[in-house]
Phi, psi and omega in degrees: 000140178283146182256157175295150184295121174200168177301320182297314182291324175299312179299321177298321177296319184287343175290344177283349183264116182250137170290120185296339178272320184270347172063031174221156181283156188292343177280310177303323182287348182079026182279341185272120180233152170051048180290132176226140172236116181240112191056249178250011185259141187238131182231134169196166175259140172247100186267111181275169180277353182201138169298340183262034179297128176289345183239029182306306182296318180301313183292324178296309183298318182294326185292311182296318179298323180297318180300314181293330181286330193237003181232136180276157168060041179275131175264246182275134178248114180249121180245116171267119183273124174230179181209141172229096184296134182267149179284129181294149176308323181291321184293339177300336183269356189288142178262343171241174183048046188289347181265004182255129179285314183224138174242130185231127175266128173256117190225165175209155179278339181215168179279172177082003181263001177084026182304311181301313178304316177298310182302320180298310184292326178298310185298312183296320183297316177299318175297323180293334180277354175104007177276159174272119192226139170237156182224117181251116174284102180266004179270088183297319184280333180224062183289118186246345184301320177304320179290312184297328181263000174071036180248131176225032175256178172250139182295152176260174180248148170230112187063244188252006189239148168286144175263130178297150174276153181246143172205139176049037176081003188244137171278133192228139173220134184205148174301336181294342178278348188245351179235157177297127184296345182265359180254136176281143171270106182251088185234150171279169187307306185301327178288323178293316179301318173301323180294321182294314178297322180295325178296334176270321185269330189249018173242133180273091181281338181072208178265125177231147171282323189216131168239114184267132173257122175266104182271156180285167177295158178091198181222059187260208186300315185299317178301314179293324173298316180303306183290337175277341184271323185218151175273100183300142172293322179182175182223147171244135181249123181261135178217167169250167190292336189289158186304316181299319178291320183289331180296322184284325179299322178290335175295316176298317176305311188293327179292316178294325180294323182294326185261014174059042169260126181294135177273113181283338176156171177250136176249129177264112178263154183054039185301321183195171178227131174252125177298128182287346181265309182250354179081001186289140175268125176243120178268079190303316186252028188076189182195147178090355179298322181298317180294323180291319177295322180295320181292319183292325182267001178056049171230160181299141167262118186255006169136168180240155182234121182282167166292127179209122190308317182295341173298316181289317181296325178295325177290325178283331184256000181076027175233091181308152190301328181292346176253324182293314179224075186299333181272355182295145177305319184293324178292321183288330173295321178290323175299320181288322179299315178306315180291324172301318177297312179297325172298323177295322176294323178295321177299320180295314183294334179267356176283171180288125176301140178258152177295154178297137178248126173279129187241128175261103181272356183069027183232133176267000000 
């Protein structure tokens, strides 16, 4: 039975709408803001936890339908979709990067899986959805982010801090901006670790919703420096489908698990190839390994990315595929993967904060 139109009846109707990722209704979650009822017209804001919400449109449609199904005499329903990214429970304990709400590591157990390409497209996708995003190239020995983002300038200073360079709506910092591209970075571990720390403490990142760290392959000094310096909000592990890559991806998972960094999900890159002439699907590196690994490790599988020539072209020309071909199916797949990742972060941010854990990594 429908209820007479009032703010209470509208809110009761909206309590029937649940966020499928957070498993709570949108009223309890505090998503409903600034409700106004004028005659029989209803206006309110639906404030999500991220502009990259994967079910944004579904929640809006479900909200209007719930009101019309359960409230009498409803005229126009105007819903303004907004977002306020919440500070992750881990980031609340950070002593550096205090203006950053969420810190995300993009990692792989081995090289050659397209991790940096994935990191760049995740960062740009978040920015395209309206988030404030930074991208830190933590691969000191092999910085590829300047090329992939199309930046060939040097950063400037503000006071005693470096200012990130901007491309595609993302603030970017890399050792590649500071050294001659023709010179190899031949540094021992302590120098590399020091550079990573400086990129966190001596760069003016400002206020960010998300800071993406593109980590080098493996599980070495840089990874340990990062997790010892800041409480990461979460990590994404990139793999390709074949067994050798999956074995190394599991090692990356084990490392993050040991240092209590939440795994937001596994991404399977180079998942398959679709012939541009005949449409035949070829699973060059096998297929489905990432999904199976995620199931075995009990972490989310947040999507797969096919082999697609413009993805490589975008990396070489500084125009990520989500900018180069925004309407391509592959770009839409990456945008959805990004939203799946953002949803996992929202789940983390709404969970009960855990106390700081002191970890003995056995490393000085």
